[in-house]
C-alpha positions as CSV (number, residue, x, y, z in Angstrom):
1,X,0.0,0.0,0.0
2,X,2.8,2.4,0.8
3,X,4.5,1.9,-2.5
4,X,1.3,2.7,-4.3
5,X,1.0,6.0,-2.3
6,X,4.6,6.9,-3.1
7,X,4.0,6.2,-6.8
8,X,0.9,8.3,-6.8
9,X,2.7,11.1,-5.1
10,X,5.6,10.9,-7.5
11,X,3.3,11.2,-10.6
12,X,1.2,13.9,-8.9
13,X,4.2,16.1,-8.4
14,X,5.6,15.3,-11.8
15,X,2.4,16.3,-13.5
16,X,1.9,19.5,-11.5
17,X,5.4,20.8,-11.7
18,X,4.9,22.3,-15.1
19,X,2.0,24.4,-13.8
20,X,4.2,25.8,-11.1
21,X,6.9,26.8,-13.5
22,X,4.4,28.7,-15.6
23,X,3.4,30.8,-12.7
24,X,7.0,31.8,-12.1
25,X,7.3,33.3,-15.6
26,X,4.1,35.4,-15.0
27,X,5.5,36.7,-11.7
28,X,8.8,37.6,-13.3
29,X,7.0,39.5,-16.1
30,X,5.0,41.5,-13.5
31,X,8.1,42.4,-11.5
32,X,10.0,43.4,-14.5
33,X,7.2,45.6,-15.9
34,X,8.2,48.6,-13.8
35,X,7.0,50.6,-10.8
36,X,3.9,48.5,-10.1
37,X,2.5,48.2,-6.6
38,X,1.8,44.5,-7.4
39,X,5.5,44.0,-8.1
40,X,6.4,45.4,-4.7
41,X,3.8,43.0,-3.1
42,X,5.3,40.0,-4.9
43,X,8.8,41.0,-3.8
44,X,7.7,41.3,-0.2
45,X,5.9,38.0,-0.4
46,X,9.0,36.3,-1.7
47,X,11.1,37.7,1.1
48,X,8.5,36.6,3.6
49,X,8.4,33.0,2.2
50,X,12.2,32.9,2.0
51,X,12.7,34.0,5.7
52,X,10.3,31.4,7.2
53,X,12.7,28.3,6.8
54,X,15.5,30.3,8.4
55,X,13.4,31.3,11.3
56,X,12.3,27.8,11.9
57,X,15.8,26.4,11.7
58,X,17.1,29.0,14.2
59,X,14.3,28.3,16.6
60,X,15.0,24.6,16.4
61,X,18.7,25.2,17.1
62,X,17.9,27.4,20.1
63,X,15.5,24.8,21.6
64,X,18.0,22.0,21.0
65,X,20.8,24.0,22.6
66,X,18.6,24.8,25.7
67,X,17.7,21.2,26.1
68,X,21.3,20.2,25.6
69,X,22.4,22.6,28.4
70,X,19.7,21.2,30.8
71,X,20.9,17.6,30.2
72,X,24.6,18.7,30.8
73,X,23.9,20.4,34.1
């Protein structure tokens, strides 16, 4: 059963990846079009999405470090 689920997931992501790439070209065209408020919003959204993984990794490292200090003392 698990292999069928993995196979379905593989084909699902394979088939939907082309739709995702098409969206990136549209975003790039909007951003390159000039001083558009939508372009600024897209740039802010990209920065927001880009910062989330870093914040999560830093938070995990801090929690791990605090737990490590508790065990050591």
